[in-house]
C-alpha positions in Angstrom: -98.3 145.3 220.8 -94.9 145.1 220.0 -92.7 142.3 221.4 -88.8 143.3 222.1 -86.5 140.6 220.8 -84.2 139.5 223.1 -80.6 139.6 222.2 -77.3 137.3 222.8 -74.0 138.6 221.4 -71.9 135.1 221.5 -68.3 134.5 221.2 -66.8 137.5 223.5 -63.5 137.4 224.8 -62.8 140.8 225.8 -63.8 142.7 228.8 -64.3 146.1 227.4 -66.8 144.2 224.2 -68.8 142.4 226.6 -69.7 146.0 228.6 -70.2 147.8 225.6 -73.0 145.1 224.4 -74.7 145.5 227.6 -74.5 149.2 227.5 -76.5 148.4 223.7 -79.0 146.6 225.5 -77.9 142.9 225.2 -79.9 140.6 227.3 -77.0 137.8 227.3 -73.3 137.4 226.8 -72.2 134.2 225.3 -68.9 132.9 226.3 -68.0 129.8 224.6 -66.1 127.2 226.4 -65.0 124.7 223.4 -61.7 124.6 223.3 -61.0 123.7 219.8 -62.8 127.2 219.3 -61.1 130.4 218.3 -63.5 132.1 220.3 -62.8 129.8 223.1 -62.0 132.7 226.3 -59.8 131.7 229.5 -61.9 131.1 232.6 -59.8 133.9 234.5 -61.2 136.4 231.4 -64.6 135.2 231.7 -64.7 135.7 235.7 -63.9 139.1 235.3 -66.6 139.6 232.6 -69.0 137.7 234.9 -68.0 140.1 237.7 -67.8 143.3 235.8 -71.4 142.9 234.1 -74.1 145.7 235.0 -77.4 143.6 236.6 -80.1 142.2 234.6 -77.5 141.0 231.5 -76.9 137.0 232.0 -73.8 135.0 231.2 -74.3 131.8 229.2 -71.9 129.4 228.9 -71.4 127.8 225.9 -70.2 123.9 225.7 -69.9 121.1 222.8 -69.2 117.6 224.0 -66.9 118.7 226.9 -65.2 116.5 229.3 -66.9 116.5 232.4 -64.2 118.1 234.9 -63.8 120.7 232.6 -67.6 121.8 232.6 -67.4 121.2 236.2 -64.5 124.0 236.5 -66.3 126.4 234.0 -69.3 125.9 236.1 -67.8 126.4 239.7 -65.6 129.0 239.3 -67.3 131.4 236.5 -70.7 130.9 238.2 -73.0 131.2 234.4 -76.4 132.0 234.7 -77.3 129.9 231.7 -75.8 126.8 230.1 -76.4 126.3 226.4 -75.4 122.6 224.9 -74.5 122.5 221.3 -73.5 119.1 220.7 -75.1 115.5 221.4 -75.5 116.1 225.3 -78.2 113.7 226.8 -80.7 115.1 229.2 -78.5 114.1 232.3 -75.9 116.1 231.1 -77.7 119.2 230.3 -80.1 119.2 233.9 -77.1 117.7 236.3 -76.2 121.4 237.3 -79.4 122.5 238.0 -79.0 125.4 236.2 -81.6 127.0 233.7 -79.8 125.9 230.2 -80.8 126.1 226.2 -80.1 122.9 224.0 -79.0 123.9 220.6 -81.2 122.0 217.4 -79.0 121.5 214.4 -81.4 122.6 211.8 -79.0 121.6 209.2 -80.2 117.8 210.1 -83.3 118.0 212.4 -86.2 116.9 210.3 -88.7 117.8 212.8 -87.3 120.2 216.0 -90.7 119.1 217.8 -89.8 115.7 218.1 -86.2 117.1 219.2 -87.6 119.4 221.2 -89.5 117.1 223.5 -86.5 115.0 224.7 -85.4 118.1 226.4 -88.4 119.1 228.3 -86.6 121.1 230.6 -85.0 123.2 228.8 -85.4 126.8 229.1 -85.4 127.6 225.5 -83.9 126.1 222.2 -81.5 127.6 219.5 -82.3 126.8 216.2 -78.9 126.8 214.7 -77.3 126.1 210.8 -75.0 123.8 211.8 -75.5 120.1 212.1 -75.5 117.7 215.3 -71.9 118.0 217.2 -70.2 120.5 215.2 -69.4 124.2 216.5 -71.7 127.1 215.1 -70.5 130.1 214.4 -69.9 129.3 210.2 -71.8 132.4 209.4 -74.3 130.2 207.2 -78.2 130.7 207.6 -80.8 127.7 207.5 -84.2 127.9 205.8 -86.4 130.0 208.5 -89.3 128.2 207.0 -88.3 125.1 208.9 -88.9 126.6 212.6 -92.9 125.8 213.4 -95.2 128.2 213.5 -96.0 127.2 217.0 -93.7 125.7 219.5 -93.9 125.2 223.0 -90.7 126.3 224.2 -89.3 130.1 223.5 -87.1 130.3 220.1 -83.8 131.6 219.9 -83.0 132.1 216.5 -79.2 131.6 215.5 -77.0 131.2 212.4 -75.6 133.0 210.0 -77.3 136.5 211.5 -76.1 139.2 210.6 -76.9 143.1 210.5 -78.2 142.8 207.1 -80.7 139.8 207.2 -81.4 140.3 211.2 -84.5 142.4 210.5 -86.2 140.3 208.1 -85.2 137.1 210.6 -87.5 138.8 212.8 -90.2 139.5 210.7 -90.4 136.1 209.5 -89.8 134.4 212.2 -90.6 136.6 215.3 -88.1 134.7 217.8 -88.1 135.3 221.3 -84.5 135.9 220.8 -81.5 136.2 218.5 -78.0 134.9 218.9 -75.3 136.4 216.8 -71.4 135.4 216.7 -69.8 136.0 213.4 -71.9 138.3 211.8 -70.5 140.8 214.0 -66.9 140.3 213.7 -64.1 141.7 211.7 -62.4 138.6 211.3 -63.0 135.1 213.5 -62.9 135.6 217.3 -62.5 139.0 217.0 -65.7 141.5 217.6 -66.8 144.9 215.7 -67.9 147.4 217.8 -69.6 149.1 214.4 -71.2 145.7 213.6 -72.6 145.2 216.8 -73.9 148.6 216.8 -75.8 148.1 213.5 -77.4 144.4 215.0 -78.5 146.1 217.8 -80.1 148.9 215.3 -81.4 146.4 213.2 -83.2 144.0 215.5 -85.0 147.1 217.1 -85.9 147.7 213.2 -87.1 144.4 213.0 -89.2 144.8 216.0 -91.2 147.7 215.0 -92.3 145.8 211.6 -92.7 142.3 213.0 
């Protein structure tokens, strides 16, 4: 039995990019709401994407140690389907909106991902990234995939340096529930490349066939 790896394309800023990803079969569109990031999306643009996406394609809002009023504004206006926390957020912060959420695990510094995950038992899943705690991903750096536990209580979304050249191998080795890509399908920082996006989808499917 072949399991289909779910795909999230993160850091989108343009409506046509989001719709293109949806047409290719993206499961989720990731929108960055961390003001220092070059992938920051304006709220109005995020609302337009949210309203234009077809059924069964979710919107995930990404935060990293944001101010409370900013998160309130994003959640109340954009109305994302899922929240993704990349910083030092507490369980109380992650769960305050009563929305599904994903917590990033900074595999560059965490020694035991299971112990880290136990603190966030209400999370829908965990994104294993190469960044260190409190710093934004999107660096294009990978981490040692052998650090991913063979058995994990929650769905794993693999991130950190994934691109069309390595995602099939990553799926074969880790067999995650989903993969998350940002810089690996960019022409330049914050600018997505549709050719790379298409190749990424093709390579995910190739990885599924060999997993």
